[in-house]
Each structure stands twice: as structure tokens, then as C-alpha cells.
C-alpha positions in Angstrom: 90.9 104.6 100.6 91.1 102.6 103.9 92.4 103.5 107.3 95.0 101.8 109.4 94.0 99.5 112.2 94.8 102.1 114.9 92.7 104.8 113.2 89.8 102.5 112.6 89.8 101.2 116.2 89.5 104.7 117.5 87.1 106.2 115.0 85.0 103.2 113.8 83.9 101.6 117.0 86.8 99.2 117.3 86.8 98.1 113.7 89.9 97.0 111.8 91.5 99.0 109.0 92.0 97.4 105.6 95.1 96.3 103.6 94.5 94.8 100.2 96.2 93.9 96.9 95.2 93.5 93.3 96.4 91.2 90.6 95.3 92.3 87.1 93.7 89.4 85.4 92.8 91.4 82.3 92.4 95.0 81.2 92.2 97.2 78.0 95.4 97.9 76.2 95.5 101.5 77.4 94.3 100.7 81.0 95.1 102.9 83.9 94.2 102.7 87.6 93.9 105.4 90.2 96.4 104.3 92.8 98.2 107.4 94.0 97.8 111.2 94.2 99.9 114.3 93.4 99.7 116.3 96.7 103.1 116.9 98.2 102.0 118.1 101.7 98.9 117.6 103.9 98.1 121.3 103.4 98.2 120.9 99.6 96.2 117.7 100.0 93.4 119.4 102.0 93.3 122.4 99.5 93.0 120.1 96.5 90.2 118.1 98.0 88.2 121.0 99.5 88.5 123.0 96.2 87.6 120.0 94.1 90.8 120.1 92.0 90.5 116.5 91.0 92.4 116.7 87.8 95.4 117.9 89.7 94.9 115.6 92.7 94.3 112.2 91.1 97.2 110.4 89.5 96.6 107.5 87.2 99.1 104.6 86.8 99.3 102.6 83.5 98.7 98.9 84.0 98.7 95.7 82.0 97.6 92.1 82.4 99.8 90.4 85.0 100.6 93.5 87.1 100.3 93.4 90.9 99.5 96.3 93.2 99.7 96.4 97.0 97.2 98.8 98.4 98.4 99.8 101.8 96.0 101.8 104.2 96.1 105.5 103.3 96.4 104.8 99.6 94.0 106.6 97.3 92.7 104.0 94.8 89.9 103.2 92.4 89.3 100.6 89.7 88.6 101.9 86.2 86.3 100.5 83.4 87.2 97.2 81.8 89.6 96.0 84.4 89.3 92.5 85.9 91.2 92.0 89.1 91.8 89.3 91.7 91.7 91.0 95.2 93.2 89.6 98.4 92.4 91.7 101.5 92.4 92.0 105.2 89.0 91.0 106.7 87.4 94.4 106.9 85.2 96.6 104.8 85.9 100.1 106.2 86.2 102.4 103.2 86.4 106.2 103.0 85.3 108.0 99.9 86.9 111.4 99.3 85.4 111.7 95.8 82.8 109.6 93.9 82.9 111.1 90.4 79.5 112.7 91.0 77.8 109.3 90.6 74.2 108.8 91.9 72.7 105.8 93.7 68.9 105.8 93.6 69.1 109.4 92.5 71.3 110.5 95.4 75.1 110.9 95.8 76.8 108.3 98.0 78.2 109.4 101.3 81.6 111.0 101.3 84.1 110.9 104.2 86.2 114.0 103.4 87.6 114.8 106.9 88.5 111.2 107.7 90.1 110.7 104.3 92.3 113.7 104.8 93.3 112.2 108.2 94.4 108.9 106.8 95.7 109.6 103.2 99.5 109.0 103.1 101.4 112.1 101.9 103.4 112.1 99.8 102.1 109.0 97.9 104.3 106.2 96.5 105.9 106.9 93.2 104.4 105.5 90.1 107.3 103.2 89.7 106.9 101.8 93.2 103.2 101.3 92.9 103.0 98.5 90.3 104.9 95.1 90.1 105.2 93.4 86.7 104.8 89.6 87.2 105.0 88.5 83.6 108.5 87.2 83.5 108.8 85.2 86.8 110.6 81.9 86.9 108.4 78.9 85.9 107.5 75.8 88.0 108.0 77.5 91.4 105.9 79.5 93.8 107.0 83.2 93.4 106.1 85.3 96.4 104.4 88.6 95.3 103.8 90.0 98.8 104.0 89.0 102.4 102.4 91.3 105.0 100.8 91.0 108.4 97.5 89.9 106.9 98.2 87.7 103.9 100.8 86.1 101.6 100.2 86.0 97.8 102.1 83.7 95.4 102.1 83.2 91.6 102.9 80.0 89.8 103.5 79.7 86.1 103.4 75.9 85.6 104.7 74.1 82.5 105.0 70.5 83.5 104.6 69.5 87.2 105.3 70.8 90.7 105.0 68.9 94.0 104.9 70.7 97.4 103.8 70.1 101.0 100.7 72.2 102.0 102.1 73.7 105.2 100.0 76.9 105.4 96.8 77.2 107.6 95.1 77.2 104.2 95.7 78.2 100.6 93.1 79.8 98.3 93.9 78.7 94.8 92.7 80.5 91.6 93.5 79.2 88.1 93.9 82.3 85.9 94.9 80.6 82.7 95.4 77.2 81.2 94.4 73.8 82.7 95.9 70.8 84.4 95.3 68.7 87.5 95.7 68.8 91.3 96.4 65.4 92.7 94.7 64.0 89.6 91.6 66.2 89.8 91.0 68.2 86.6 91.2 72.0 87.0 91.0 74.8 84.4 90.9 78.6 83.9 88.3 80.1 86.2 88.4 77.4 88.9 88.9 78.4 92.5 89.5 75.9 95.4 91.0 75.7 98.9 93.8 73.5 100.1 93.0 73.2 103.8 95.5 72.7 106.7 96.8 69.1 106.9 96.1 68.5 103.2 99.6 67.1 102.8 101.4 66.5 99.5 100.1 68.5 96.5 101.0 67.6 92.9 100.1 70.0 90.2 100.5 69.0 86.6 99.7 70.9 83.3 100.2 74.3 81.7 98.5 77.0 83.8 98.9 80.2 85.8 97.8 80.0 89.4 97.5 82.6 92.2 97.6 81.3 95.7 96.9 83.3 98.9 97.2 82.4 102.6 98.2 83.7 105.9 
């Protein structure tokens, strides 16, 4: 998990914390992510962690292609096998590991940050229902805002035809997740990523495609 800015500034030599979000590009049919936990109080949280009661502590959330998850600081989270995600994040890499599934790197376990993790984990965690947003039935041919926070804004577009808009953001990171089309006459397709910089002006998208855009 990641700390808030205030905790990171005090405990990580003035660093920032980290807020991030995930869009599920693809995943197995029975996919789950570790996004929350089951502790009800900080005392129970500490006991579960120190006693290694991981089956009780870790809560897995079912996911599917097209789901969106906001990962606020203090959220226990991990990506599971077979999941492809598009991540948008605050510009920071401060990460605390409370458990690493007994994995080894070069024959040694990776560093854990148990005390700091206990300090920053949010208790109680969000509910399963509040943790995942289904974006599969959003209106077509318009930008649908998935999240707006202090560090970023993320939008989804399901295009079938054309859409024109003025690029008024400081920048927009554009990712084509499915389909193909054009941007101001330039061919784009699934897997393409590009930036619309400040002052780009009028943008015309044409085709049949799904696009995620992020900016500030």
C-alpha cells in the first residue's frame, strides 16, 4: 500500500505519498484482485498482520474487463495473475509491503515495512461494493469521467461515429484500448498511446474504439 502525502513527508525524507487507479483492460473469467482487507479495528489489523493470519486478513474482490478501481493511500492492494491493467498514478513510487507471499528475489525475501504499513492502512476498509466501478454500459460518443482527484482526472470514451472537442487540459494522455479510427485524420488503433499537449486546439475523433484519457 502507499502512504498519504503528510505521512510520506514526515517519514520518507519529504517524499510524496501515492494515489493511483486501475482500469482493467483484460483478465481471466474468474479474476479477483486484492483491494481491501477484513480487519475491523487497528488492534485487529495489527494482530492479523503480526500473527500472519493472511487468509483472514486479505479480501479479494471479483473483477471483469472494463472495471475501474480507485486506489487511495492506505488501501491494501495487489494485482493477481493474468490481469492487464492501465494505471494512472500520482508521481511517486513510495510503496510499503506488509506481506509478499513468501516470494524470493535473488534467493532472498524482499524488504517488508510492517510497522509503517500498520500506521497507514485505512481501517475499516471500503466495502467490496464501493471498491469497483463497472464502466461497461456508459453512454457512447462522450467523455465519461471515471475519477477526478487532486492528482489526476480519468475519462472513458466509447466511440461509434465521431466526436469533436477542444483540448483545454494542460495535456491528455490517450490510450486506445479497443477498435480503431482516426484523430484529426491520423490513423490510430488498439494498443496505441499518444499525448494531446496544451494548445493542441480542436480534436476530431472518428471510428469505432474505446479510449481512456487522463490529465490533471
